[in-house]
Gaussian input, Z-matrix of N, CA and C with variables (Angstrom, degrees):
# hf/3-21g

backbone

0 1
 N
 C     1     B1
 C     2     B2     1     A1
 N     3     B3     2     A2     1     D1
 C     4     B4     3     A3     2     D2
 C     5     B5     4     A4     3     D3
 N     6     B6     5     A5     4     D4
 C     7     B7     6     A6     5     D5
 C     8     B8     7     A7     6     D6
 N     9     B9     8     A8     7     D7
 C    10    B10     9     A9     8     D8
 C    11    B11    10    A10     9     D9
 N    12    B12    11    A11    10    D10
 C    13    B13    12    A12    11    D11
 C    14    B14    13    A13    12    D12
 N    15    B15    14    A14    13    D13
 C    16    B16    15    A15    14    D14
 C    17    B17    16    A16    15    D15
 N    18    B18    17    A17    16    D16
 C    19    B19    18    A18    17    D17
 C    20    B20    19    A19    18    D18
 N    21    B21    20    A20    19    D19
 C    22    B22    21    A21    20    D20
 C    23    B23    22    A22    21    D21
 N    24    B24    23    A23    22    D22
 C    25    B25    24    A24    23    D23
 C    26    B26    25    A25    24    D24
 N    27    B27    26    A26    25    D25
 C    28    B28    27    A27    26    D26
 C    29    B29    28    A28    27    D27
 N    30    B30    29    A29    28    D28
 C    31    B31    30    A30    29    D29
 C    32    B32    31    A31    30    D30
 N    33    B33    32    A32    31    D31
 C    34    B34    33    A33    32    D32
 C    35    B35    34    A34    33    D33
 N    36    B36    35    A35    34    D34
 C    37    B37    36    A36    35    D35
 C    38    B38    37    A37    36    D36
 N    39    B39    38    A38    37    D37
 C    40    B40    39    A39    38    D38
 C    41    B41    40    A40    39    D39
 N    42    B42    41    A41    40    D40
 C    43    B43    42    A42    41    D41
 C    44    B44    43    A43    42    D42
 N    45    B45    44    A44    43    D43
 C    46    B46    45    A45    44    D44
 C    47    B47    46    A46    45    D45
 N    48    B48    47    A47    46    D46
 C    49    B49    48    A48    47    D47
 C    50    B50    49    A49    48    D48
 N    51    B51    50    A50    49    D49
 C    52    B52    51    A51    50    D50
 C    53    B53    52    A52    51    D51
 N    54    B54    53    A53    52    D52
 C    55    B55    54    A54    53    D53
 C    56    B56    55    A55    54    D54
 N    57    B57    56    A56    55    D55
 C    58    B58    57    A57    56    D56
 C    59    B59    58    A58    57    D57
 N    60    B60    59    A59    58    D58
 C    61    B61    60    A60    59    D59
 C    62    B62    61    A61    60    D60
 N    63    B63    62    A62    61    D61
 C    64    B64    63    A63    62    D62
 C    65    B65    64    A64    63    D63
 N    66    B66    65    A65    64    D64
 C    67    B67    66    A66    65    D65
 C    68    B68    67    A67    66    D66
 N    69    B69    68    A68    67    D67
 C    70    B70    69    A69    68    D68
 C    71    B71    70    A70    69    D69
 N    72    B72    71    A71    70    D70
 C    73    B73    72    A72    71    D71
 C    74    B74    73    A73    72    D72
 N    75    B75    74    A74    73    D73
 C    76    B76    75    A75    74    D74
 C    77    B77    76    A76    75    D75
 N    78    B78    77    A77    76    D76
 C    79    B79    78    A78    77    D77
 C    80    B80    79    A79    78    D78
 N    81    B81    80    A80    79    D79
 C    82    B82    81    A81    80    D80
 C    83    B83    82    A82    81    D81
 N    84    B84    83    A83    82    D82
 C    85    B85    84    A84    83    D83
 C    86    B86    85    A85    84    D84
 N    87    B87    86    A86    85    D85
 C    88    B88    87    A87    86    D86
 C    89    B89    88    A88    87    D87
 N    90    B90    89    A89    88    D88
 C    91    B91    90    A90    89    D89
 C    92    B92    91    A91    90    D90
 N    93    B93    92    A92    91    D91
 C    94    B94    93    A93    92    D92
 C    95    B95    94    A94    93    D93
 N    96    B96    95    A95    94    D94
 C    97    B97    96    A96    95    D95
 C    98    B98    97    A97    96    D96
 N    99    B99    98    A98    97    D97
 C   100   B100    99    A99    98    D98
 C   101   B101   100   A100    99    D99
 N   102   B102   101   A101   100   D100
 C   103   B103   102   A102   101   D101
 C   104   B104   103   A103   102   D102
 N   105   B105   104   A104   103   D103
 C   106   B106   105   A105   104   D104
 C   107   B107   106   A106   105   D105
 N   108   B108   107   A107   106   D106
 C   109   B109   108   A108   107   D107
 C   110   B110   109   A109   108   D108
 N   111   B111   110   A110   109   D109
 C   112   B112   111   A111   110   D110
 C   113   B113   112   A112   111   D111
 N   114   B114   113   A113   112   D112
 C   115   B115   114   A114   113   D113
 C   116   B116   115   A115   114   D114
 N   117   B117   116   A116   115   D115
 C   118   B118   117   A117   116   D116
 C   119   B119   118   A118   117   D117
 N   120   B120   119   A119   118   D118
 C   121   B121   120   A120   119   D119
 C   122   B122   121   A121   120   D120
 N   123   B123   122   A122   121   D121
 C   124   B124   123   A123   122   D122
 C   125   B125   124   A124   123   D123
 N   126   B126   125   A125   124   D124
 C   127   B127   126   A126   125   D125
 C   128   B128   127   A127   126   D126
 N   129   B129   128   A128   127   D127
 C   130   B130   129   A129   128   D128
 C   131   B131   130   A130   129   D129
 N   132   B132   131   A131   130   D130
 C   133   B133   132   A132   131   D131
 C   134   B134   133   A133   132   D132
 N   135   B135   134   A134   133   D133
 C   136   B136   135   A135   134   D134
 C   137   B137   136   A136   135   D135
 N   138   B138   137   A137   136   D136
 C   139   B139   138   A138   137   D137
 C   140   B140   139   A139   138   D138
 N   141   B141   140   A140   139   D139
 C   142   B142   141   A141   140   D140
 C   143   B143   142   A142   141   D141
 N   144   B144   143   A143   142   D142
 C   145   B145   144   A144   143   D143
 C   146   B146   145   A145   144   D144
 N   147   B147   146   A146   145   D145
 C   148   B148   147   A147   146   D146
 C   149   B149   148   A148   147   D147
 N   150   B150   149   A149   148   D148
 C   151   B151   150   A150   149   D149
 C   152   B152   151   A151   150   D150
 N   153   B153   152   A152   151   D151
 C   154   B154   153   A153   152   D152
 C   155   B155   154   A154   153   D153
 N   156   B156   155   A155   154   D154
 C   157   B157   156   A156   155   D155
 C   158   B158   157   A157   156   D156
 N   159   B159   158   A158   157   D157
 C   160   B160   159   A159   158   D158
 C   161   B161   160   A160   159   D159
 N   162   B162   161   A161   160   D160
 C   163   B163   162   A162   161   D161
 C   164   B164   163   A163   162   D162
 N   165   B165   164   A164   163   D163
 C   166   B166   165   A165   164   D164
 C   167   B167   166   A166   165   D165
 N   168   B168   167   A167   166   D166
 C   169   B169   168   A168   167   D167
 C   170   B170   169   A169   168   D168
 N   171   B171   170   A170   169   D169
 C   172   B172   171   A171   170   D170
 C   173   B173   172   A172   171   D171
 N   174   B174   173   A173   172   D172
 C   175   B175   174   A174   173   D173
 C   176   B176   175   A175   174   D174
 N   177   B177   176   A176   175   D175
 C   178   B178   177   A177   176   D176
 C   179   B179   178   A178   177   D177
 N   180   B180   179   A179   178   D178
 C   181   B181   180   A180   179   D179
 C   182   B182   181   A181   180   D180
 N   183   B183   182   A182   181   D181
 C   184   B184   183   A183   182   D182
 C   185   B185   184   A184   183   D183

   B1=1.4504
   B2=1.5120
   B3=1.3229
   B4=1.4585
   B5=1.5142
   B6=1.3163
   B7=1.4563
   B8=1.5231
   B9=1.3570
   B10=1.4558
   B11=1.5248
   B12=1.3137
   B13=1.4583
   B14=1.5285
   B15=1.3188
   B16=1.4597
   B17=1.5319
   B18=1.3173
   B19=1.4547
   B20=1.5256
   B21=1.3132
   B22=1.4544
   B23=1.5203
   B24=1.3150
   B25=1.4651
   B26=1.5273
   B27=1.3215
   B28=1.4665
   B29=1.5263
   B30=1.3237
   B31=1.4626
   B32=1.5287
   B33=1.3156
   B34=1.4650
   B35=1.5267
   B36=1.3314
   B37=1.4652
   B38=1.5271
   B39=1.3108
   B40=1.4560
   B41=1.5253
   B42=1.3270
   B43=1.4653
   B44=1.5277
   B45=1.3121
   B46=1.4661
   B47=1.5298
   B48=1.3217
   B49=1.4722
   B50=1.5192
   B51=1.3335
   B52=1.4627
   B53=1.5196
   B54=1.3291
   B55=1.4712
   B56=1.5294
   B57=1.3261
   B58=1.4569
   B59=1.5306
   B60=1.3341
   B61=1.4642
   B62=1.5227
   B63=1.3248
   B64=1.4588
   B65=1.5283
   B66=1.3088
   B67=1.4644
   B68=1.5307
   B69=1.3298
   B70=1.4680
   B71=1.5309
   B72=1.3407
   B73=1.4642
   B74=1.5243
   B75=1.3286
   B76=1.4614
   B77=1.5226
   B78=1.3228
   B79=1.4647
   B80=1.5255
   B81=1.3382
   B82=1.4750
   B83=1.5237
   B84=1.3241
   B85=1.4679
   B86=1.5239
   B87=1.3284
   B88=1.4625
   B89=1.5208
   B90=1.3241
   B91=1.4576
   B92=1.5271
   B93=1.3184
   B94=1.4656
   B95=1.5270
   B96=1.3236
   B97=1.4569
   B98=1.5255
   B99=1.3255
   B100=1.4642
   B101=1.5215
   B102=1.3326
   B103=1.4643
   B104=1.5201
   B105=1.3144
   B106=1.4683
   B107=1.5249
   B108=1.3271
   B109=1.4671
   B110=1.5200
   B111=1.3159
   B112=1.4623
   B113=1.5199
   B114=1.3183
   B115=1.4585
   B116=1.5156
   B117=1.3267
   B118=1.4569
   B119=1.5146
   B120=1.3302
   B121=1.4563
   B122=1.5273
   B123=1.3245
   B124=1.4557
   B125=1.5233
   B126=1.3293
   B127=1.4575
   B128=1.5260
   B129=1.3232
   B130=1.4686
   B131=1.5305
   B132=1.3408
   B133=1.4614
   B134=1.5298
   B135=1.3442
   B136=1.4722
   B137=1.5307
   B138=1.3220
   B139=1.4602
   B140=1.5255
   B141=1.3175
   B142=1.4540
   B143=1.5188
   B144=1.3208
   B145=1.4580
   B146=1.5221
   B147=1.3340
   B148=1.4577
   B149=1.5190
   B150=1.3350
   B151=1.4577
   B152=1.5141
   B153=1.3145
   B154=1.4598
   B155=1.5246
   B156=1.3103
   B157=1.4599
   B158=1.5082
   B159=1.3274
   B160=1.4510
   B161=1.5317
   B162=1.3347
   B163=1.4574
   B164=1.5262
   B165=1.3204
   B166=1.4617
   B167=1.5196
   B168=1.3134
   B169=1.4565
   B170=1.5276
   B171=1.3408
   B172=1.4651
   B173=1.5227
   B174=1.3186
   B175=1.4660
   B176=1.5319
   B177=1.3198
   B178=1.4593
   B179=1.5124
   B180=1.3458
   B181=1.4677
   B182=1.5285
   B183=1.3295
   B184=1.4891
   B185=1.5157
   A1=108.00
   A2=116.40
   A3=121.27
   A4=108.63
   A5=116.48
   A6=123.19
   A7=108.70
   A8=117.83
   A9=121.86
   A10=112.51
   A11=118.51
   A12=122.30
   A13=108.00
   A14=115.83
   A15=119.76
   A16=109.42
   A17=115.37
   A18=122.12
   A19=106.65
   A20=116.08
   A21=121.76
   A22=112.43
   A23=117.59
   A24=120.84
   A25=110.24
   A26=117.64
   A27=120.84
   A28=109.86
   A29=116.82
   A30=120.48
   A31=109.99
   A32=117.72
   A33=121.26
   A34=110.93
   A35=117.51
   A36=120.56
   A37=112.77
   A38=117.96
   A39=121.57
   A40=112.34
   A41=117.18
   A42=121.92
   A43=110.35
   A44=117.06
   A45=121.31
   A46=113.87
   A47=117.47
   A48=120.21
   A49=111.52
   A50=116.80
   A51=121.17
   A52=111.06
   A53=116.03
   A54=120.19
   A55=109.66
   A56=116.90
   A57=122.13
   A58=110.67
   A59=116.47
   A60=120.18
   A61=110.61
   A62=117.01
   A63=121.40
   A64=110.61
   A65=117.16
   A66=121.71
   A67=110.93
   A68=116.16
   A69=120.50
   A70=113.53
   A71=117.59
   A72=118.77
   A73=113.78
   A74=117.93
   A75=121.21
   A76=112.56
   A77=114.44
   A78=121.48
   A79=113.00
   A80=117.93
   A81=119.82
   A82=111.38
   A83=116.89
   A84=120.41
   A85=110.75
   A86=117.46
   A87=121.00
   A88=110.24
   A89=117.19
   A90=120.93
   A91=110.27
   A92=116.59
   A93=120.48
   A94=110.47
   A95=117.04
   A96=121.93
   A97=111.19
   A98=116.47
   A99=120.22
   A100=114.11
   A101=118.18
   A102=119.69
   A103=115.04
   A104=117.89
   A105=120.12
   A106=114.49
   A107=117.85
   A108=120.67
   A109=109.61
   A110=115.54
   A111=121.48
   A112=107.79
   A113=116.14
   A114=122.31
   A115=107.95
   A116=116.15
   A117=122.64
   A118=109.13
   A119=116.14
   A120=120.45
   A121=108.22
   A122=114.72
   A123=120.85
   A124=108.97
   A125=115.83
   A126=121.87
   A127=110.01
   A128=117.54
   A129=120.12
   A130=113.95
   A131=117.73
   A132=120.86
   A133=112.58
   A134=115.96
   A135=123.32
   A136=113.74
   A137=118.61
   A138=121.92
   A139=108.91
   A140=116.91
   A141=122.26
   A142=109.39
   A143=115.59
   A144=122.42
   A145=107.42
   A146=116.50
   A147=120.02
   A148=108.50
   A149=115.65
   A150=121.28
   A151=112.27
   A152=117.40
   A153=120.91
   A154=109.14
   A155=115.24
   A156=121.05
   A157=113.44
   A158=113.94
   A159=120.90
   A160=108.96
   A161=118.37
   A162=119.42
   A163=111.31
   A164=115.51
   A165=119.63
   A166=113.39
   A167=117.59
   A168=120.24
   A169=111.41
   A170=116.70
   A171=121.36
   A172=113.41
   A173=116.95
   A174=120.56
   A175=110.20
   A176=115.16
   A177=121.14
   A178=109.22
   A179=118.56
   A180=119.67
   A181=110.87
   A182=116.83
   A183=119.50
   A184=112.58
   D1=131.22
   D2=176.33
   D3=-112.17
   D4=129.03
   D5=-176.95
   D6=-102.79
   D7=100.41
   D8=-178.11
   D9=-88.45
   D10=-20.03
   D11=176.66
   D12=-138.05
   D13=167.61
   D14=-177.52
   D15=-64.33
   D16=121.42
   D17=177.88
   D18=-146.74
   D19=108.91
   D20=-174.03
   D21=-58.58
   D22=-40.53
   D23=-177.65
   D24=-66.83
   D25=-46.39
   D26=179.16
   D27=-61.89
   D28=-43.24
   D29=178.65
   D30=-59.85
   D31=-43.70
   D32=179.29
   D33=-63.82
   D34=-40.21
   D35=-179.28
   D36=-69.58
   D37=-13.88
   D38=176.95
   D39=-89.33
   D40=1.41
   D41=-179.87
   D42=-68.15
   D43=154.19
   D44=-179.03
   D45=-56.44
   D46=-31.82
   D47=179.71
   D48=-61.50
   D49=-40.31
   D50=179.87
   D51=-72.00
   D52=-37.17
   D53=175.79
   D54=-62.77
   D55=-41.11
   D56=178.18
   D57=-63.23
   D58=-43.92
   D59=177.79
   D60=-61.03
   D61=-44.44
   D62=178.37
   D63=-57.73
   D64=-43.43
   D65=179.23
   D66=-61.96
   D67=-38.78
   D68=-176.21
   D69=-77.53
   D70=-38.27
   D71=-174.11
   D72=-102.65
   D73=-16.97
   D74=179.05
   D75=90.91
   D76=164.06
   D77=-174.68
   D78=-66.14
   D79=-39.72
   D80=-178.14
   D81=-64.50
   D82=-45.81
   D83=179.69
   D84=-66.69
   D85=-37.78
   D86=179.14
   D87=-65.60
   D88=-42.55
   D89=177.52
   D90=-60.29
   D91=-43.96
   D92=177.15
   D93=-60.44
   D94=-46.80
   D95=-179.21
   D96=-58.20
   D97=-43.90
   D98=-175.52
   D99=-80.22
   D100=-22.29
   D101=-176.22
   D102=-109.43
   D103=-20.51
   D104=-174.00
   D105=-117.36
   D106=-2.65
   D107=-178.49
   D108=-129.14
   D109=170.73
   D110=172.45
   D111=-102.64
   D112=128.69
   D113=179.56
   D114=-119.17
   D115=132.51
   D116=179.41
   D117=-122.32
   D118=145.99
   D119=172.45
   D120=-120.34
   D121=148.49
   D122=178.96
   D123=-84.78
   D124=130.63
   D125=179.49
   D126=-92.94
   D127=162.19
   D128=-179.41
   D129=-57.99
   D130=-25.36
   D131=-179.78
   D132=-88.92
   D133=14.52
   D134=178.14
   D135=74.59
   D136=4.39
   D137=174.08
   D138=-84.84
   D139=168.01
   D140=176.07
   D141=-110.39
   D142=144.27
   D143=175.79
   D144=-116.02
   D145=123.40
   D146=178.53
   D147=-80.01
   D148=120.58
   D149=-177.99
   D150=-93.68
   D151=-35.40
   D152=-178.41
   D153=-140.59
   D154=164.98
   D155=174.50
   D156=98.79
   D157=169.30
   D158=178.04
   D159=-66.35
   D160=134.43
   D161=178.80
   D162=-54.23
   D163=137.71
   D164=-176.64
   D165=-59.96
   D166=-24.98
   D167=179.39
   D168=-60.82
   D169=-25.06
   D170=-179.82
   D171=-95.19
   D172=-4.82
   D173=-177.17
   D174=-77.34
   D175=146.71
   D176=176.02
   D177=-76.45
   D178=136.31
   D179=177.34
   D180=-64.74
   D181=150.25
   D182=-178.40
   D183=-66.13

């Protein structure tokens, strides 16, 4: 991934933790994780930031 402009999500995905995950699970599983699931990270203020997936506002309630 090349980050040509400021993009918080891309910057976060370039962190060593994500590189480590990619090494452990492989490119196919990582692609699935980033394109077919919703991934959230915990922010310092205890809120969650959705990094991937369809915005929850569009999700059907259970």
